[in-house]
C-alpha positions in Angstrom: 0.0 0.0 0.0 2.8 2.4 0.8 4.5 1.7 -2.5 1.2 2.5 -4.3 0.9 5.7 -2.3 4.5 6.7 -3.2 3.8 6.2 -6.9 0.6 8.1 -6.8 2.0 11.1 -4.9 5.2 11.3 -7.1 3.1 11.2 -10.3 0.8 13.8 -8.8 3.7 16.2 -8.4 4.6 15.9 -12.0 1.0 16.1 -13.3 0.0 18.8 -10.9 -1.9 21.6 -12.5 0.2 24.1 -10.7 3.2 23.5 -12.9 1.4 23.3 -16.2 -1.2 25.9 -15.4 1.5 28.5 -14.9 2.8 27.9 -18.4 -0.6 28.1 -19.9 -1.5 31.2 -17.9 1.8 32.9 -18.8 1.3 32.0 -22.5 -2.2 33.5 -22.5 -1.4 36.7 -20.5 2.0 37.4 -22.2 2.2 35.7 -25.6 5.7 37.3 -26.2 7.0 35.3 -23.2 5.2 32.1 -24.0 8.3 30.2 -25.2 10.4 31.2 -22.2 7.6 30.3 -19.8 7.1 26.9 -21.4 10.9 26.2 -21.3 10.8 26.9 -17.5 7.7 24.7 -17.1 9.5 21.9 -19.0 12.6 22.2 -16.7 10.5 22.2 -13.5 8.5 19.2 -14.8 11.6 17.2 -15.6 13.0 18.0 -12.1 9.8 17.1 -10.4 9.7 13.9 -12.4 12.8 12.5 -10.8 11.0 11.1 -7.7 8.6 9.2 -10.0 11.4 7.1 -11.3 12.5 6.3 -7.8 9.0 5.5 -6.6 8.4 3.1 -9.6 11.9 1.6 -9.8 12.6 1.4 -6.1 15.9 0.4 -4.6 16.9 -1.7 -7.6 16.7 1.3 -9.9 18.6 3.5 -7.5 21.4 0.9 -7.2 21.7 0.6 -10.9 21.9 4.4 -11.3 24.6 4.6 -8.7 26.6 1.8 -10.3 26.6 3.7 -13.7 26.9 7.2 -12.3 28.6 7.2 -8.8 28.2 10.9 -8.3 24.4 10.8 -8.8 23.8 10.6 -5.1 25.3 14.1 -4.7 22.9 15.5 -7.2 20.0 13.6 -5.9 20.4 14.9 -2.4 21.1 18.4 -3.7 
């Protein structure tokens, strides 16, 4: 049950309307800034998507990532 809750909450962060609604609202209010706003939204969406991979892959995924990229733990905690 806890694993299911982890997956749902992590996915909810990525799909939250807060991230994407900002990009849509900025595009409507300031069309000249639409491209830069959407680039920012994309960056935040990618960053917030990182916990989804951990929630779905679990410890096996994290171990595999650390084997390939040893410094990944520094970036993850940062």
